[in-house]
C-alpha positions in Angstrom: 86.7 117.9 91.9 85.7 120.8 94.1 85.6 120.1 97.8 84.6 122.2 100.8 86.4 121.1 103.9 84.8 122.3 107.1 86.5 121.9 110.5 86.4 123.7 113.8 90.2 124.1 113.9 93.0 124.2 111.3 96.7 124.2 112.2 98.7 126.3 112.7 96.0 128.9 113.1 94.0 127.0 115.6 94.7 123.6 117.1 93.9 121.5 120.2 94.7 118.1 118.7 94.9 115.9 115.6 91.9 117.5 113.9 93.8 120.7 113.4 96.7 118.9 111.8 94.3 116.9 109.5 92.4 120.1 108.4 95.8 121.6 107.4 97.5 118.6 105.8 94.8 116.6 104.0 93.4 119.6 102.0 97.0 120.4 100.9 97.6 116.8 99.8 94.3 116.8 97.9 95.2 120.2 96.2 98.5 118.7 95.2 96.5 116.0 93.3 94.8 118.7 91.3 91.5 119.2 93.2 90.1 122.6 94.1 89.9 122.6 97.9 88.3 125.3 100.1 88.8 125.0 103.9 86.5 126.9 106.3 87.1 127.3 110.0 86.1 129.9 112.6 88.2 133.0 113.2 89.0 132.7 116.8 90.3 135.6 118.9 93.8 134.3 118.9 94.0 134.6 115.1 95.1 137.9 113.5 94.0 137.4 109.9 95.9 140.2 108.3 99.1 139.0 109.9 98.5 135.5 108.6 98.0 136.7 105.0 94.2 136.8 104.9 92.2 139.5 103.2 88.6 140.5 104.0 85.9 139.0 101.8 83.8 141.8 100.3 80.7 139.6 99.9 78.7 139.1 103.2 77.4 135.7 104.2 73.8 135.3 105.0 73.4 133.2 108.2 69.8 132.8 109.2 68.9 136.2 107.7 71.9 138.1 109.2 75.0 139.3 107.4 78.3 137.8 108.5 81.9 138.5 107.4 84.7 136.3 106.4 88.4 136.3 105.5 90.2 134.5 102.7 93.8 133.4 102.0 94.6 132.2 98.5 97.8 130.8 97.1 98.5 129.1 93.7 98.3 125.3 94.0 97.1 125.3 97.6 93.7 125.2 99.3 91.9 128.5 99.8 91.3 129.0 103.5 88.3 130.9 104.8 87.8 132.1 108.3 84.2 133.0 109.2 83.7 135.7 111.8 81.3 136.1 114.7 82.8 138.3 117.4 80.6 137.1 120.3 80.8 133.4 119.5 84.5 133.2 118.5 86.4 136.5 118.4 86.0 137.4 122.1 86.9 133.9 123.5 90.2 132.8 125.0 89.8 129.2 123.9 88.4 127.1 121.1 85.9 125.1 123.0 86.2 126.2 126.6 88.5 127.6 129.3 89.8 126.4 132.6 88.8 122.8 131.9 85.2 123.7 131.3 83.3 123.9 128.0 81.6 127.1 127.0 77.9 127.0 127.8 76.8 128.1 124.4 78.8 125.6 122.3 75.7 124.4 120.7 74.8 127.8 119.4 78.4 128.6 118.4 79.0 125.5 116.2 75.5 125.5 114.8 76.2 129.0 113.6 79.6 128.0 112.3 78.0 125.1 110.3 75.4 127.4 108.8 78.1 129.9 107.9 80.1 127.2 106.2 77.1 126.2 104.1 76.4 129.8 103.2 80.0 130.3 102.0 79.7 128.6 98.5 76.8 130.8 97.5 78.6 134.0 98.6 81.9 133.0 97.0 80.5 131.4 93.8 81.9 128.0 94.7 80.3 124.8 93.5 81.5 122.0 95.8 80.7 118.5 94.8 81.8 117.2 98.2 81.3 118.7 101.7 83.9 117.1 103.9 82.8 117.6 107.5 84.7 116.9 110.7 83.6 115.8 114.2 80.6 116.9 116.2 81.1 120.6 115.6 79.9 120.1 112.0 77.5 117.3 112.7 74.4 119.2 111.8 75.6 120.0 108.3 74.4 116.9 106.4 70.8 117.5 107.7 71.0 121.3 107.2 72.3 120.8 103.6 69.1 119.0 102.6 66.7 121.2 104.6 68.2 124.6 105.2 70.0 124.8 101.8 68.0 122.4 99.6 67.3 125.2 97.1 70.8 126.7 97.0 72.1 126.2 93.5 75.7 126.4 94.8 75.1 123.2 96.8 72.9 121.4 94.3 73.9 117.7 94.1 76.6 118.1 96.7 77.4 115.0 98.8 78.6 114.8 102.4 81.5 112.9 104.0 81.5 113.0 107.8 84.8 112.1 109.5 84.8 110.9 113.2 88.1 111.9 114.7 87.3 110.9 118.2 83.9 109.3 119.1 84.4 110.1 122.8 83.6 113.8 122.1 80.0 113.9 120.7 78.6 117.4 121.3 75.8 116.5 123.7 73.3 119.3 124.6 69.9 119.6 126.4 66.9 118.9 124.1 65.8 122.5 124.7 68.4 123.4 122.1 66.4 121.7 119.3 64.0 124.6 118.7 66.6 127.2 119.8 68.8 126.1 116.9 65.9 126.1 114.4 65.7 122.3 114.2 62.3 120.7 114.0 61.2 118.2 116.6 60.6 115.5 114.0 64.3 114.7 113.8 64.6 114.3 117.5 64.2 110.5 117.6 66.3 107.4 118.0 67.2 107.2 114.3 68.0 110.9 114.1 69.6 113.3 116.5 68.2 112.1 119.9 70.5 110.4 122.3 69.2 109.5 125.8 66.8 112.5 125.6 69.6 114.9 124.6 70.6 116.5 121.3 73.7 114.7 119.9 75.6 116.6 117.1 77.9 113.6 116.4 74.9 111.3 116.0 73.4 113.8 113.6 76.4 113.6 111.4 76.5 109.8 111.5 72.7 109.5 110.7 72.5 111.9 107.8 75.8 112.0 106.0 76.2 110.2 102.7 79.5 108.6 103.8 81.2 108.3 107.1 84.9 107.9 107.7 87.1 107.5 110.7 90.8 107.8 111.1 92.0 104.2 111.0 90.7 100.8 109.8 91.0 99.2 113.3 89.1 102.1 114.9 86.4 101.7 112.3 85.9 98.2 113.6 86.2 99.1 117.3 83.5 101.7 117.2 81.0 99.1 116.1 81.4 97.3 119.4 79.8 98.0 122.8 83.3 98.6 124.3 84.4 101.1 121.6 81.1 102.6 120.4 80.6 105.2 123.2 76.9 104.5 123.0 76.6 105.0 119.3 77.5 101.5 118.2 74.0 100.7 117.1 73.6 103.6 114.8 77.1 103.0 113.4 76.3 99.3 112.8 73.2 100.4 110.9 75.4 102.6 108.7 78.3 100.1 108.6 78.1 99.8 104.8 78.8 103.5 104.5 81.6 103.5 107.1 85.2 103.7 105.9 88.4 103.5 108.0 91.1 105.6 106.4 94.4 106.2 108.2 95.5 109.7 108.9 98.9 110.7 107.6 101.6 112.9 108.7 103.1 116.0 107.2 106.5 114.7 106.0 107.7 118.2 105.2 107.3 119.4 108.8 108.3 116.1 110.3 111.6 115.2 108.5 114.7 114.5 110.5 116.9 115.3 107.5 115.8 119.0 107.6 114.2 119.6 110.9 115.2 123.1 112.2 114.5 122.2 115.8 117.2 119.4 116.0 120.8 119.6 117.2 121.8 117.6 114.1 120.0 116.3 111.0 120.0 112.7 110.1 118.5 110.0 107.9 118.2 106.3 107.6 121.4 106.2 105.6 123.3 108.4 108.1 122.0 107.9 111.6 124.9 109.6 113.5 122.9 112.8 113.9 120.4 110.8 116.1 123.1 110.1 118.7 123.9 113.8 118.7 120.2 114.7 119.1 120.0 112.2 122.0 122.9 113.8 123.9 121.5 117.3 123.3 118.1 116.2 124.6 119.5 114.6 127.7 121.4 117.8 128.5 118.3 120.0 127.8 116.2 117.9 130.2 118.8 117.6 132.9 119.3 113.9 132.4 122.8 112.2 132.5 124.1 112.3 129.0 124.7 108.6 128.6 124.6 107.0 125.1 124.4 103.5 126.5 121.2 104.1 128.5 117.9 103.9 126.5 115.9 107.1 126.5 112.1 106.6 126.3 109.8 109.5 125.5 106.1 110.3 125.9 104.5 113.4 124.4 100.7 114.2 124.6 97.8 114.8 126.8 98.1 113.5 130.4 94.7 111.9 130.3 93.3 108.4 130.9 92.8 107.9 127.2 96.5 108.1 126.8 97.2 105.4 129.4 98.9 107.7 132.0 97.3 105.6 134.8 99.2 102.6 133.5 102.4 104.5 133.3 102.0 105.7 136.9 101.2 102.2 138.1 104.3 100.8 136.4 106.6 103.8 137.1 108.4 102.3 140.1 109.6 99.3 138.1 110.3 101.5 135.1 112.5 103.8 137.2 114.2 100.8 138.8 115.6 99.7 135.4 118.6 101.1 133.6 116.6 103.5 131.4 115.5 107.1 131.2 112.0 108.4 130.7 111.1 111.9 129.4 107.5 113.2 129.5 106.1 116.3 127.8 102.4 117.2 128.2 99.6 118.5 130.3 96.2 117.4 131.5 94.7 116.2 134.7 96.3 117.9 137.7 96.7 114.7 139.6 98.7 113.2 136.8 100.8 116.3 136.4 101.5 116.3 140.2 102.4 112.6 140.4 104.8 112.8 137.5 106.5 116.0 138.8 106.9 114.4 142.2 108.5 111.3 140.8 110.8 113.4 138.7 112.0 115.3 141.8 112.7 112.0 143.5 114.6 110.5 140.5 116.0 113.3 138.4 118.6 110.9 137.0 115.9 108.7 135.5 112.8 110.9 134.8 112.4 114.3 133.3 108.9 115.9 133.1 107.9 119.1 131.3 104.3 120.2 132.0 102.7 122.1 129.1 103.3 121.9 125.4 106.3 123.0 123.4 106.2 122.1 119.7 110.0 122.5 119.2 110.7 120.3 122.2 108.3 117.7 120.9 110.4 117.5 117.7 113.6 117.2 119.7 112.1 114.4 121.9 111.0 112.5 118.8 114.5 112.8 117.4 116.5 112.3 120.6 114.6 109.4 122.2 115.4 105.8 121.4 111.8 104.6 122.0 108.4 106.3 122.2 105.7 105.0 124.6 102.0 105.2 123.7 100.0 102.9 126.1 96.6 104.3 125.1 93.3 103.0 126.4 91.9 103.9 123.0 93.6 105.7 120.1 91.5 106.5 117.0 94.6 107.0 114.9 97.5 108.6 116.7 100.2 110.7 115.1 103.2 110.4 117.4 103.8 106.8 116.6 104.1 107.8 112.9 106.4 110.7 113.8 108.5 108.2 115.8 108.8 105.8 112.9 109.9 108.5 110.6 112.5 109.7 113.2 113.9 106.2 113.8 112.4 106.1 117.3 111.0 102.7 118.1 107.3 102.8 119.2 106.1 100.8 122.2 102.3 100.9 121.9 99.1 99.3 123.0 97.5 97.5 120.0 94.4 99.6 119.6 93.1 101.8 116.8 95.7 103.4 114.6 98.5 102.1 116.8 97.5 98.6 115.7 97.5 99.6 112.0 100.8 101.5 111.9 103.1 99.6 114.1 104.3 96.0 113.3 105.3 94.0 116.3 108.9 92.9 116.4 109.2 89.1 115.7 112.6 88.7 117.3 114.4 88.4 114.1 114.0 90.5 110.9 110.5 91.8 110.9 108.7 94.5 112.8 108.9 98.2 113.6 108.1 98.3 117.3 106.6 96.6 120.3 102.9 96.0 121.0 100.8 94.8 123.9 97.1 94.2 124.1 95.8 93.9 127.7 95.2 97.3 129.4 97.2 96.4 132.5 100.5 97.7 134.0 101.9 94.2 133.7 101.3 94.0 130.0 102.9 97.4 129.5 105.9 96.2 131.5 106.3 93.0 129.4 106.4 95.1 126.2 108.9 97.5 127.8 111.1 94.7 129.0 111.1 93.2 125.5 112.2 96.6 124.1 115.0 97.1 126.6 116.3 93.6 126.0 116.5 94.2 122.2 118.1 97.6 122.8 121.2 95.8 124.0 121.5 94.3 120.5 122.6 97.3 118.6 122.3 95.6 115.2 118.7 94.5 115.9 117.7 97.9 117.3 119.2 99.6 114.2 117.1 97.3 112.0 114.0 98.3 113.9 114.8 102.0 113.4 115.6 101.6 109.7 112.4 99.6 109.0 110.4 102.3 110.7 112.0 105.1 108.7 111.2 103.2 105.5 107.4 103.4 106.2 105.3 105.7 104.1 102.8 107.4 106.3 102.6 110.6 104.2 99.3 112.4 103.5 100.1 112.0 99.7 99.4 108.3 100.1 96.3 108.8 102.3 94.8 111.5 100.0 94.3 108.9 97.3 91.9 106.9 99.5 89.8 110.0 100.1 89.9 110.9 96.4 88.5 107.4 95.6 85.7 107.9 98.2 84.8 111.3 96.8 84.6 109.9 93.3 82.3 107.1 94.5 79.8 109.7 95.6 79.0 110.9 92.1 76.5 113.7 91.9 74.2 111.7 89.7 74.1 108.8 92.2 71.0 108.5 94.4 71.2 109.6 98.0 72.2 107.1 100.6 69.6 105.5 102.8 70.2 107.8 105.7 69.8 110.9 103.7 66.6 109.6 102.1 65.2 109.0 105.6 65.8 112.7 106.5 
């Protein structure tokens, strides 16, 4: 099957979060199953195409009557990656979506242009995709544009759309004045279309007009149908619930493999865990923590944002630091969270180490060197770090939401479970889970069992790709359009 996968970022070329990882790993897993996959993303200013193995595409793309250029990178047995180029919208920018904590004011125009360029690509490159796999609000206009702006394009005839919600909190909301500016007719600006509280909503457009909708875990698929988890779109999602599928993200088990991770002080596996102790001692020294093998080391890696439960951690921090344990934090985000953690680390350098920013190599070393990994998220569509932790024998302590609920099994006190979970979003509930973990840590046999069961889990993209393949095949070209597409 031929698939065009469109995303606003693709690792390692461009990445702000999990979307970039998915846009890299899922297409590769699908290609390994024999499918012809083309990935398209913007060429941001930080990308040097020729240095990354890309060649210029001789055929220009026609985007609203104007010629646009693109780059291509081809390799046998792997997805072909295309980068579409617009100097003013992407090439001259320092960030992907904004700078200095503020979104770019022309994001609507930028990603509407990108979506049209992605739809123009098959005709220019003589591709014939049966599936257009679209990702998050940046590509939300594509299902409608496919039927209306490209309805007579033979390269896209019969193509079906899959729209994946990676995080419903980010929807692409813009003033309604953008409707005519983007070449969209007013007759789609209504409650069942693209209108949301008198604004244009790109995410809602994707939900309303795609043939199938996916999100990144089964539990998150249920959560977004509720008032608490639907971010205002629960009604339209319930209306499309028959077309909504929760498919867990996977992890790249080639990059995240403790048996051959170049960033670690020592390799290890479930059958030979000695290297994990070596990695722990090396990490403690690197972070300036006392190198004590008997003290549990707990890690956190990610954005310092409310979504990630940092407010819970700060509320519980005095009791955490009062216990015989060490906490290591790597991330960046809200200034008040950064400052509070840095201040606490200065006060208790024997118990808390904080590194502000992001360092991929250090993230690997923290996954390997920590005994436990803390993810107390307010909401978590899927989460990747808990799956990295399981693979590295690092026991997750998580709030039971979204993909955290789906990937971590709560320890039963005996022979079952891979981590520790709590449900209430309170510092007290977090501390109860943390105390449970610290108590079990004293039982080295029980803790080793937790680590080994976690390392035995299969969270690879090879497994997840089969679920997407089945969904693609269910959207056969000869099948009638879904109800939402007919309404368009």
